[in-house]
C-alpha positions as CSV (number, residue, x, y, z in Angstrom):
1,M,-9.8,2.4,52.5
2,A,-10.4,5.9,53.9
3,N,-8.1,8.2,55.9
4,V,-9.6,9.3,59.2
5,V,-8.3,11.5,62.0
6,L,-8.9,10.0,65.4
7,F,-8.0,10.8,69.0
8,D,-7.7,8.4,71.9
9,E,-7.4,10.9,74.7
10,T,-8.4,14.6,75.2
11,G,-5.8,17.3,74.8
12,G,-4.2,19.6,72.3
13,P,-3.5,19.0,68.6
14,G,-0.8,16.4,69.5
15,V,-3.5,13.8,70.5
16,L,-4.7,13.6,66.9
17,R,-3.6,10.6,64.8
18,L,-4.1,9.6,61.1
19,A,-5.5,6.1,60.5
20,E,-6.8,4.1,57.6
21,M,-10.3,2.6,57.9
22,S,-12.1,0.2,55.6
23,L,-15.5,1.3,54.5
24,P,-18.4,-1.1,54.2
25,A,-20.7,-0.9,51.3
26,P,-23.7,1.4,51.9
27,G,-26.7,-0.3,53.4
28,Q,-30.4,0.2,52.6
29,G,-31.2,3.9,52.3
30,Q,-27.5,5.0,52.8
31,V,-25.0,6.7,50.6
32,Q,-21.2,6.8,50.6
33,V,-19.7,10.2,50.1
34,R,-16.1,11.0,49.0
35,I,-15.3,14.0,51.2
36,D,-13.7,16.9,49.4
37,A,-13.8,19.5,52.3
38,I,-14.6,19.5,56.0
39,G,-15.4,22.2,58.4
40,L,-13.8,22.3,61.9
41,N,-14.8,25.0,64.3
42,R,-14.4,26.1,68.0
43,A,-16.8,23.4,69.1
44,D,-14.5,20.7,67.6
45,T,-11.5,22.2,69.4
46,L,-13.4,22.2,72.7
47,F,-14.6,18.6,72.0
48,R,-11.0,17.4,71.4
49,A,-9.7,19.1,74.5
50,G,-12.5,17.7,76.7
51,G,-14.1,21.1,77.3
52,Y,-17.3,20.6,75.3
53,Y,-20.7,20.2,77.0
54,Y,-20.5,16.4,76.5
55,Q,-17.3,14.2,76.5
56,P,-16.0,12.3,73.5
57,T,-16.3,8.5,73.4
58,L,-12.8,7.2,73.7
59,P,-10.8,5.6,72.2
60,A,-11.0,6.5,68.5
61,S,-13.2,9.5,68.7
62,R,-13.6,11.8,65.6
63,L,-14.0,15.4,64.9
64,G,-16.3,17.3,62.7
65,S,-19.9,17.0,61.5
66,E,-19.7,19.3,58.5
67,A,-18.5,18.0,55.2
68,A,-18.9,18.4,51.4
69,G,-18.2,15.9,48.8
70,V,-19.6,13.7,46.0
71,V,-21.8,10.7,46.3
72,E,-19.7,7.7,45.2
73,A,-22.0,4.8,46.0
74,V,-25.6,4.2,46.9
75,G,-27.2,1.4,48.8
76,P,-30.4,-0.4,47.9
77,D,-33.7,1.5,47.8
78,T,-31.8,4.8,47.8
79,D,-32.9,7.7,45.7
80,R,-29.7,9.0,44.0
81,R,-31.3,12.4,43.4
82,R,-31.0,14.0,46.8
83,P,-30.4,17.6,47.7
84,C,-26.8,18.7,47.0
85,H,-26.2,15.7,44.8
86,R,-23.7,16.5,42.0
87,D,-23.4,14.2,38.9
88,R,-19.8,13.5,37.9
89,P,-19.0,14.7,34.3
């Protein structure tokens, strides 16, 4: 299970809600990343409020497209050595 922040309507910070989501195993050529940090910026705030140049897909829209973390699982035919990959000690 993963924690995700969603919103079902546009508005201020009060429209955000925390939910749990099951994660499928990565498919061919995909990786699963445990997110350690995310970046939210003005564009995300505008998107949540409905003031961005395109509108969110509701319900259950998400914020953010910048993240950093560790590859936890890889799908078939996936090269584990990708840029920014970090081996766990």
